[in-house]
Residue, then its C-alpha position, 0 to 999 in steps of 0.5 A: m480530552g485526555k482519553k482521546l489524546n491517549h488514543y492518538l498517542l497510542l496510534f502514533i506509537i504503533i505507526t512509529a513502531g511499524l515504521f521502525l520495523r520496516l526500516y530496520h536492516l532495510d539494506q542489510e541483504s542484497f537484492w534477491t532474484d525477483e527484486a533484481f528483476s524489479v530494479h532491472h525493469a525500473s532502470e530502463k531509460n524510458i517509460e516505453s521500455v519499462i512497460q515493454n519489459v514488464k509486459i514480456t517478463e512479469g505477470a503483473p501490470p507495470g504500475y509499480y515498475l513505473l513508479l519505481h522508475f521515477w523513484i530511482k531517477m529522483f533518489d538512488d538505486t541503492e538497496f535502502s533507497i529502492r526498498l524505502l518505497s515499499a516501506i513507505f507504502g507499508t507504513g501507509s497501510i497501517i494508517i489506512m487499516y486504522a481508518l478502515a477499522a475505525a469506520l467499521f468498528s470502534p476506536r479500540t478495534a482500530l488500534l488493535s487492527s493497526l497494531f496487528i498490521a504494524t507488527s505482522m511479519l508478512q507485512v513487514l517482510y513485504s514492506q522491505e522488498a522491492r516488489m509490488y506486493i505492499m503497494f497492492t496491499f496499500f491500494s486494496l486497503l484504500s479502496t476498501l476504506l473508500f468503499a466502506k465510506i460510500y456504503l455508510l454514506e448511502k445507508e444514511g441516504k447521502f452521496s459523495v462525488v469525492y468518495y466515488t472519485a477517490y474509490i475509482a482512482s484507488m481501484l484503478l491504481s490497485f488494478y494497475t499494480n496487481y491483476l488480483a484487484l479484479f477479485l476485489l472489484v467483483g466482490y465489491t460489486f456483488f456486495 
């Protein structure tokens, strides 16, 4: 019992450290050009305008911008508030990475994997930007986790409607965030 408690305590510390890194100086810098485009698109008065603007000027689907649109309406349009959405997805990615590594490997490997993603400079930077990158990371990791769960269940001759439904939903959300999700889908299909 004590070893398991220590394990989860370490995981809690890793997640907390990852959250701290993502929140540290979140609003210190002004929006840079691409972030300003994100805020501009998301600040449109209605959903149709958001979709139309994104279709014209961005090389990405409107998923992130629509979510940011509602986020701004619920909270605020300050640098901290807007970037907080990405920080939440970045922190969620730590948890998903842990679950993925735990499902495929060992608890120790899962802790190391979550530590690496929690402290990765690239992951922290993307978690502090008002762009779709970390949301795509989150949904890509989630779809990979669900794909792995489905694979492991099918190896045992079992089937789960819940996992399949969640996998399809996560792939759709991933694709609605970034068109690169097509490569994930092709890779999973070939696997």
